[in-house]
C-alpha positions, 0 to 999 in steps of 0.5 A: 467456476460457479459465478463466472460469466462467459460473454455471449458471442452473438452480442459481442460480434456485432458490427460495433465490436472487435477490439476487445472481443478476444480479451473479454472472456479471459478478463471475465475468467480473471475476475471470477478467480478473484471472487467477483460474483455473477451480478457484479460481473454482469455489470462490469462486462456491460460497461466494457462492451459499451467501451468496446463499441466506443473505441470503434466509433472513435477509431482508436487502437488498443495500444492507445488506451490509457486512463485519459481515454477512460476519462474521455469515454465516461465524459461522453456517455449519452445520459447524465448519471449513466455512470454507475458505481463501480464502472470506473473501477471496472475500466481501471481493472481492464487497463491493468489486465491488458497491461499485464498481458502485454496487450497495451503498453505500460505507462512509463515515467517521463525521463529527463536527460539532465544533471538533476535526473542523473544525480537523483538516480545515483541518490536512489541507488545509494539509498537502495543498495548501500543503505538498504532502505525500503521503497516507501522511504525512497518515495519519500526521500527523492522529492525532497532532494529534487526540490532542494536542487530545483530551488537552489539551482533552477534550470542552471548547472548543478554547482554543488560545491557552492551549496552553503549552510545558509542554503540548507537552513533557508530551505528548511525554514521556508518549507517548515512553515507549511508542513506539520511537525512530522512531515518537517521531520521527514523532510529533514531526514531526507535532506540530511541523507541527500547532503550526506550522499553529496559529501560521500561522492565528493560533491561538497567539501564539508558534510552539510547534513549537520546544518539541518536543524532538528524539529521539536515535537514533544510526543512523549507528553501525550503517549496513549496508554495501553489497554488494561488486561480486562479491556483486552479480554473483553475486546477479544471476547466480544468478537463475533467468531461465528462469521468468516469475517469474525474468524479473520478479525479475531486472528488479527486482534490476537496478533496485535494483543499477544505478539504486539505486531504493527499493523503494517507487519500484519498486512505484509504477512505471507503464507510462507512466513508461518513455520507450523512444524516449529511454531515460529512466525517470521515477521517482515519489519521496516526495511529488510528487517526480519524477526522470528517470533514463537507462536503461542497456542491460542494465536496458532489455533486462531491462525489455523482456524482462519486458514481452514474455515474463513480464508477465501480461495485465491492464488494470492500468497498474502496471509490475510485476504479481503473478505469481499472481491477482489480477493487479495491482500489488504491495501494498507494499515488502515484495514487493520485499524478498521478491524479494531474499530469494528470490533470495539464499537462502544469505545472506538477511540479508546481501543484505536491503535492502543491494543498492541501496547496493552501487554508491552508497556516498558518492555522491548517489543518482540521479546520471546518471553512476552509471546507466552503471556 
């Protein structure tokens, strides 16, 4: 591959090297496949060589390498300001590579064998297997349940039958003062789910989930309006489709404006989600929800143009790929927000997050008839 760097054996086999010698070449190839250019590879391999020598000097083994080891390495660099931009990220990529190859062990969460952890695992299983909630929801719900148990019982035995409505309301009031209305709503939803789970297991005689008071937030008083059709047309027309990034951004903007997709749904799109023969797009919604949408001609043309002329060559199956290395899918919905901002520099606040509402005011989203407007 053109941009790839193969470390020079003469430089890697000096008396200070050895631990990473047999892995640097393969790691370099993996970075090349992700789209890193020659200059970027050269700087990343240099810091890895320095780290390689440092491991020998400290008499450390590969199995002991982790994030803390990397932090100590950079703290002991001989000259102030010697850590260049991207050095720390390069070391974290090396750690990820070594773990994926089984060279260094994965970091495992600390498992505490007690009643609280046992109940928390049962709660996670309930949320995932019986309610079918997403991983993101599990991550948000579990800490609330653990905090409630910790504050109610401390390190003592879990006598769940002794939980009262006062315990529940006191917990909500205590934490609502420190959280925003949206975060308080999330905390309430998590606590209701946990209390409902306890009742279903027979741990509590009554369903205490009804004791979690709702949180008022008058969101309807300030709903952002969708863009006028003229503004949508102007936004799409101003897109610079002469560049590879512009071709990608135009396809994203069309998905927002014509199909009303959420940013997270665009990020989650896979190559296999598009059925070109039948002209249908399978969308991955919240949780395990799947929606089937007809693809309008202009949207299909934009998606095909992106795949043929703009999408970087890589092994990732995500539909939309970062233009700069590493060539992988977007990390989150913020990338879609940035695309909207970048293509509407004159009035970013007007367009931000309002584009997908432009043609769907008062109508249920994902209606097949709307896709052809």
